[in-house]
C-alpha positions as semicolon CSV with decimal commas, in nm:
position;residue;x (nm);y (nm);z (nm)
1;M;-0,851;11,267;41,671
2;A;-0,951;11,451;41,353
3;R;-1,323;11,492;41,294
4;K;-1,479;11,287;41,020
5;V;-1,594;11,478;40,713
6;A;-1,921;11,443;40,521
7;L;-2,050;11,593;40,197
8;V;-2,428;11,611;40,156
9;T;-2,538;11,731;39,815
10;G;-2,848;11,948;39,798
11;S;-2,835;12,004;40,173
12;S;-2,946;12,363;40,218
13;K;-3,309;12,257;40,269
14;R;-3,546;11,970;40,346
15;I;-3,409;11,615;40,366
16;G;-3,051;11,720;40,288
17;A;-3,050;11,978;40,566
18;A;-3,191;11,724;40,810
19;I;-2,918;11,474;40,721
20;A;-2,647;11,739;40,748
21;T;-2,779;11,843;41,088
22;R;-2,782;11,488;41,227
23;L;-2,431;11,425;41,098
24;S;-2,309;11,744;41,260
25;E;-2,469;11,636;41,588
26;Q;-2,270;11,313;41,560
27;G;-1,945;11,508;41,536
28;Y;-1,895;11,524;41,161
29;T;-1,761;11,829;40,985
30;V;-2,029;11,878;40,722
31;W;-1,997;12,027;40,376
32;I;-2,331;12,177;40,274
33;H;-2,369;12,173;39,898
34;F;-2,611;12,406;39,721
35;N;-2,678;12,540;39,375
36;R;-2,909;12,841;39,409
37;S;-3,019;12,836;39,776
38;K;-2,721;13,033;39,908
39;D;-2,901;13,210;40,192
40;E;-3,033;12,883;40,336
41;A;-2,691;12,719;40,296
42;L;-2,517;13,006;40,476
43;A;-2,766;12,993;40,763
44;L;-2,716;12,618;40,803
45;M;-2,338;12,654;40,779
46;L;-2,342;12,901;41,069
47;K;-2,571;12,679;41,273
48;L;-2,362;12,366;41,219
49;E;-2,022;12,539;41,207
50;G;-1,963;12,359;40,881
51;H;-1,868;12,459;40,527
52;I;-2,059;12,543;40,211
53;V;-1,978;12,465;39,851
54;Q;-2,168;12,573;39,541
55;A;-2,198;12,367;39,225
56;D;-2,453;12,320;38,949
57;L;-2,478;11,942;38,928
58;S;-2,633;11,962;38,583
59;D;-2,288;12,080;38,468
60;A;-2,039;11,792;38,473
61;S;-1,741;12,028;38,488
62;E;-1,875;12,189;38,805
63;A;-1,970;11,857;38,960
64;S;-1,620;11,723;38,895
65;L;-1,469;11,991;39,121
66;L;-1,666;11,901;39,435
67;I;-1,468;11,602;39,563
68;P;-1,121;11,748;39,483
69;H;-1,217;12,076;39,653
70;I;-1,325;11,904;39,973
71;L;-1,024;11,673;39,981
72;K;-0,792;11,969;39,932
73;S;-0,966;12,175;40,201
74;S;-1,037;11,907;40,461
75;G;-0,777;11,645;40,378
76;R;-1,030;11,363;40,399
77;L;-1,385;11,259;40,315
78;D;-1,560;10,988;40,513
79;V;-1,918;11,011;40,391
80;L;-2,077;11,110;40,061
81;V;-2,455;11,154;40,061
82;N;-2,601;11,196;39,714
83;N;-2,922;11,375;39,805
84;A;-2,958;11,648;39,540
85;A;-3,237;11,585;39,292
86;S;-3,465;11,753;39,043
87;F;-3,832;11,655;39,027
88;Y;-3,979;11,750;38,693
89;S;-4,313;11,611;38,586
90;D;-4,363;11,444;38,250
91;E;-4,583;11,736;38,149
92;E;-4,307;11,988;38,226
93;I;-4,057;11,783;38,027
94;E;-4,295;11,762;37,733
95;E;-4,325;12,141;37,735
96;D;-3,949;12,191;37,774
97;P;-3,745;11,887;37,659
98;E;-3,423;12,038;37,796
99;L;-3,550;11,960;38,145
100;D;-3,515;11,590;38,068
101;D;-3,139;11,632;38,015
102;I;-3,104;11,849;38,326
103;Q;-3,290;11,594;38,535
104;R;-3,076;11,307;38,405
105;K;-2,756;11,491;38,486
106;I;-2,863;11,586;38,839
107;N;-3,040;11,263;38,935
108;L;-2,811;11,005;38,774
109;E;-2,497;11,131;38,604
110;S;-2,366;11,359;38,879
111;P;-2,412;11,109;39,167
112;T;-2,246;10,842;38,953
113;Q;-1,957;11,080;38,880
114;L;-1,919;11,166;39,249
115;M;-1,922;10,798;39,345
116;E;-1,648;10,725;39,092
117;Q;-1,429;11,015;39,206
118;Y;-1,470;10,937;39,574
119;G;-1,417;10,566;39,513
120;E;-1,098;10,630;39,321
121;W;-0,957;10,833;39,612
122;V;-1,053;10,578;39,878
123;L;-0,912;10,283;39,686
124;Q;-0,574;10,453;39,648
125;D;-0,498;10,365;40,011
126;D;-0,586;10,034;40,178
127;T;-0,630;10,211;40,513
128;R;-0,909;10,436;40,386
129;H;-1,274;10,349;40,439
130;G;-1,591;10,540;40,369
131;H;-1,961;10,539;40,301
132;I;-2,174;10,644;40,007
133;I;-2,545;10,689;40,068
134;N;-2,770;10,749;39,769
135;L;-3,120;10,890;39,819
136;L;-3,359;10,693;39,603
137;D;-3,741;10,706;39,618
138;Q;-4,019;10,478;39,740
139;A;-4,202;10,557;39,418
140;T;-3,961;10,328;39,232
141;E;-4,173;10,051;39,388
142;T;-4,512;10,219;39,415
143;G;-4,498;10,420;39,092
144;N;-4,581;10,781;39,009
145;P;-4,779;10,825;38,686
146;T;-4,705;11,198;38,658
147;H;-4,325;11,163;38,700
148;T;-4,229;10,851;38,504
149;A;-3,902;11,001;38,373
150;Y;-3,796;11,091;38,727
151;I;-3,879;10,741;38,853
152;E;-3,683;10,574;38,574
153;L;-3,376;10,776;38,668
154;K;-3,412;10,676;39,034
155;K;-3,434;10,312;38,922
156;E;-3,114;10,356;38,724
157;L;-2,948;10,512;39,028
158;A;-3,059;10,212;39,236
159;T;-2,887;9,985;38,984
160;A;-2,573;10,202;38,989
161;T;-2,577;10,188;39,370
162;Y;-2,577;9,809;39,362
163;D;-2,302;9,795;39,099
164;K;-2,081;10,038;39,293
165;S;-2,135;9,847;39,617
166;I;-1,970;9,547;39,453
167;E;-1,703;9,745;39,269
168;L;-1,595;9,961;39,563
169;G;-1,652;9,728;39,857
170;P;-1,545;9,647;40,116
171;Q;-1,348;9,970;40,165
172;L;-1,649;10,173;40,061
173;K;-1,995;10,082;40,184
174;V;-2,246;10,192;39,918
175;I;-2,614;10,188;40,013
176;G;-2,936;10,345;39,887
177;I;-3,229;10,453;40,102
178;S;-3,577;10,529;39,973
179;P;-3,762;10,803;40,159
180;G;-4,118;10,899;40,083
181;H;-4,233;11,252;40,009
182;V;-4,167;11,524;40,264
183;L;-4,225;11,832;40,051
184;D;-4,327;11,885;39,694
185;P;-4,021;12,072;39,559
186;V;-4,214;12,189;39,252
187;A;-4,521;12,339;39,415
188;G;-4,345;12,412;39,742
189;Q;-4,640;12,261;39,923
190;Q;-4,627;12,046;40,232
191;L;-4,765;11,699;40,174
192;M;-4,778;11,598;40,539
193;T;-4,861;11,756;40,869
194;A;-4,573;11,915;41,057
195;I;-4,565;11,619;41,297
196;D;-4,557;11,367;41,011
197;V;-4,279;11,557;40,836
198;E;-4,067;11,562;41,151
199;A;-4,124;11,190;41,208
200;N;-4,039;11,108;40,846
201;L;-3,719;11,312;40,856
202;K;-3,616;11,141;41,179
203;E;-3,675;10,801;41,021
204;I;-3,458;10,896;40,723
205;T;-3,177;11,038;40,934
206;D;-3,193;10,738;41,169
207;Q;-3,136;10,516;40,865
208;V;-2,834;10,724;40,769
209;L;-2,682;10,691;41,116
210;E;-2,747;10,317;41,118
211;I;-2,559;10,282;40,790
212;L;-2,268;10,478;40,933
213;K;-2,204;10,249;41,225
214;P;-1,834;10,159;41,236
215;F;-1,691;9,891;41,011
216;K;-1,642;9,560;41,189
217;S;-1,275;9,467;41,191
218;K;-1,182;9,135;41,036
219;K;-1,070;8,865;41,282
């Protein structure tokens, strides 16, 4: 039986790498997407015996090539995890307004584009099924006064996740999960102890595996 295939965006480090690793342990062939973190992506690729693919998700033309490239190379795609994200503060955006556009493209427009492309491929054949998992943020409920633009985009992605779950179901199961902070990607500082980080990552990856339990056949 052919191995199932998964694409995890932004998976060279942190949460994305943890998800890619758990999927690989479950027998998936994993595509590790990166933009600038090539060394980390290569190291993870060798560890997981997977594949890497580079794309700048703030560029729609580059993002549009991801799904076709994987389908051409692997012949299938069973799981799409939209994990890649930018995390600019309101202060940074005020100083450089272009960051607002970059953040919108990475956090909302590119995952929406990938969902649409993947959905179109799955729905071409009644025998195809798949999963889309979108990484949201607990701060959409709790708030984050220094990153209001980021939070608004995550709220919009949550809405898009719900809409796509109706549009693409039941062949595609579309679900969002909302992890808390593991690392501060701006300052590069750890926000938890090593034990807490490991526990949090396990909780997130456990949620992913729970979502990916096999579809129940209709009686």
